[in-house]
C-alpha angles and dihedrals in degrees: 000000000000088000091054091051094048093045091051092050092050091049090050093049095048092043092051092046091052097051095042094056089083099031129139127208123242120192126211122236097006096060098021125012095217132045091228093057091047091052091049090054096045131099133210110294097023123132119219112203117195121204123224114283145081120298123191106202142129141194095022099181113208106197097155134071095258137135114235109191142164109243090227125028109270090350095117115060119193112203127198133189101225089242116166111281093009121150125166099214125020111191122208103152144047091284138151127220123188148157102024136125107222113196146174102005137122091248132005107204126356134176104210136149086012138142114251096276134140122233137180135226124181143162094025136142117207114190136179101000112168090210127012129347094205128359141165107212126173127175100245113327135071098265130147135036129212126195109197127187135170094009128164117196121181135173100357130138091237125012107202122355143178132196118176092341132148088230156290129237118195126189129172102007138157115202116181141166096007128142087229124007100198130016128172145164135176100001132137094227140000111179127176121188133171096010138142116211109189135176096352118150091224129015098197137023109184128174114252092214109085116223124223115277138291083037119074144167092237121133112197118210105201134189123328095014112143126193116199124185127221091279109048096214112175092023124095117216093240092050092051091049092050091047092053093045091055090057091063097039093242111178118249093225106101094211091055092047094053096049130063127026095297086079088072092062092048091048089054092049091048090052093049092050090045091053094050091054091044091055090055089047093243094142102174097065090034092057092045094055095042090052088052090048090051093050095047093043090054094049093048099038095243099160097179092058092042088060094046096045093047091049096050092044087056090052091048091049090052091051088051092050093247096134099165090052089048091053092051093050091050090050090049092053093051091046089056091049087055091054093050093047090053089061098045111106120231098349092197088079098040101084120171101035094111097045094096094033098060091081088064092056090045093052092046093050090046091052091049090050092054090049090047089056090052096044111014094175095061096081097245092137090056091049091049090053090049091055091047087055091046092053091060105026095051089077107028100041091047090050090050092053094042091053089054091048093049092050089067092052089054087066085079111099094223092050091050091050093049092047090050092051093050094045090049092053093049090048091049092054093045090052089053090051091052091062112107090208092063109119118228095250092047090049091055091052092049091049089055091050090048091052089051091050091049090050090052089051090051090051089052092052092047088053089053090050091053090052091051092062089113086082096080094162090060100050101087110006114197120229119241125254127224095270093056094043091049089066098035104042114010128083130179090263096044131089122187119204118191124189128206116195114192129176093270106004136058125195135182124204122206117205129182128151089268105038149032120195137164131202135182117243131200119290119292091245093055092047093046092054091048092050092047092050093048093049088059090059091047095052104039111146118245094007119196100177134359112258099173099088094119091052091048091054093043093053091048089055092047098046107024104015095099088060098041094110090051093055091086129154092280092065111083102155133046121195112201121205101189127194135204112333091001087077087077095054122092101215092197087073094059118106116272120235091219124094119269110246126199109274128206120230099158087307136029117272137151125233129213096218129055116187128213091242090065091067105025141040107237127203137160142214136182088242138345089250091054090049090053087053092052093047094052115105107261131197102264101187120197113325113180098172130068102192140026109183120189116190123179112171096182119098097166135336107305094006117097140164099245099202102042096098091046089052093055094045091048095053095039091068088073091064133072113255094238095049102054135073120199123198105186131170111330091011092058092087127144093233091053092052094047092049092058129089100241095183091085096064127089095195130028114191123191120194105181144104114288126210126202122196108200093192098046108023091183088067093058116106155137119280110237129167125272139194113256089232096035129114096230122092095216093240115115104210139181093261089058090066094063088082101015096099122195140165102207131155090208140013115197117201107193090179140109115279094347091145095054127098144152114289113237121174112241090017101064117213110346110201148113097294095053090049088071089062089059091055095051111277119144096203139008132205107203141159128246097203144016109306127215101236093215094054091039090059091053092045093053092050089053090049099049096048097068090035090059089051093061100266117146118257092253093049093048091051093050093048090051091053092048090052090051089052088056093049139066086276096066095128111102091237088076100049114009095074094065107091133177118228123190127359107025098157103069129084120221114237111215136148120278114254123240107250 
């Protein structure tokens, strides 16, 4: 067995030496903006060197004998999203990978569907993998060999794993905080030497079924391998630290250790040790190692560890009753997040980065709340609100500005041609997927090609973003504080309520021109269950009468109850800034705190339920700072047209929305004949829409079927028509809005689930509706659930009538909902799902229609 291992290692070394004799160097992002595109362009023997920064990639398939390395140790961080099937590197050649931090994915590195080749990985950190950090995994034969050296694995489900592999050799490794450190089955060898396995729930997971010799399930722990349980009894902290340092050949000289990029590795090790001691509530060594991590991270520019060390030092300070120190450490962590975000290219595509950062904002806001209770005059509530805004605006507002920046770059003829080529390829593959005759195996292959095409499109957009760096004011827009928003958003009759949903805490902020307050709410889990239960009552199929009155009143008490006394007669409008699962809740369908009067519907009758919309105008925004952006006066330009209406009744062959055409004809009567453009039926094609200059329209109205892809939100869209021999797929998707410029006061999406999107922390709700903001819309009327096209047609007629009479968008929406309440469509399923995002306070000035 030892002979097999040594022979494999020698073959790997000589093979790599041979191919690298004639290698060339490729730099990311100078030569290629993504690692994946650099790998695709490489040849055997090439070396891909990745500059410091954050890279958001997945399924980087290495099928050539190349070396992919971070230029500086732990300087390049590759971030995943933990999406199903996601792996950061997939190895299928005699390759070498080194120097990276791999974080937040399903899997880090996997050899799978590969020839029987050896490969090498060294000087890596793999953190927070929901499945395996590194595994060699064949279908049914002993294929694939990994030689691993100087590896740090922390907080993963499985550390290192085999399944039908030739083998794995591990030297100099630290594996901590994993559910299982090592798992293997049916391999020829699995050897671990010079390793520390610490605080893992299980050390081994071996198959009980024995394979046929010479294969086995055996995992050999060789010399200098130390296993330490959760409580390191018998080991002093300093001894453990020295032991781990010897694994990675860290010099004893302190000056050498604190300079150069090796300090990043030591900072990570310090942070890991600090966290283990923190979990056992041994705060003295924990604080010591986190302070060392903070110092070394600062000297080496290791932002990720600066954030982590600052955060845990804040927690330690809180436990020690040092609240001012805790506040400063929290602020330091958020400040470092700001710096990193400013360097992330095209944040619209970088989902998942904030997922493990939201706890920092939650802890900071919670600390500020406690200090606000102790000293309410110190402005801590205002600071807490500012950080709540920062937690959501830091993604969305940057995306908004970057989309505007990129639109100018697309004025370049070469950029337009490249964008058209990429869009055409994506559309071609999506058309192939839409064929019902596509076999399952062929569908899988097309999905892989589509993912590659989408990755190429992302690389193109990142390149645009790099070219738009001459917009320095747009790179890291700051959110607004209460004083600024008071003048920009709030009026005497308006209240703004912003929610922050953390992992364990929930807060609500109340803003009016004269006050700012914050209150804690029940736990996120309790609120989420209550919202989910109530949504089931709101969306019951074939409703006859509304039976969710108790849920409506309960949710009001949970979410708005602390402000009930402040909702006096002077308050006419409520702006909701939702967070997390609250994005799916239409607040207008909550119970109203005001008494239920007798209502007239041809005769007097009382009603058990009174909804919030009956007493208040309700609108929404991704953040208060974004709303201020939408409410600012913008250069309108010359807009000669009031309405563009696009109506496509067809969902699929033989399946149509029966009332779509009636809807468009009903609303078009409110517009002058010469100032409206109707694309109905066969004219409602994607190519027709894209060929038009949309900047001349004040309103764009879509009446079509909407599709929402929960897994890949960028593939969601509106179904429009297409030419049978055309190169468009007929699906208007978020990526189309990067170059589909408009200057509209309002976009109306009378479509199923147009308001939905994938929830990403720090980004808000990413979906089809918000994509219109990126292309220039000031407000959007969208739906949260599947809409009955017959009732939608009636609703839209009720909406446009007051809008044409000069009412603001928010007023027109409320009047439409009140009319629905007084009609046969009184159940909330027919009206509550339509929500207004963005500018609600402005009327739309257009010509009166001839009646």
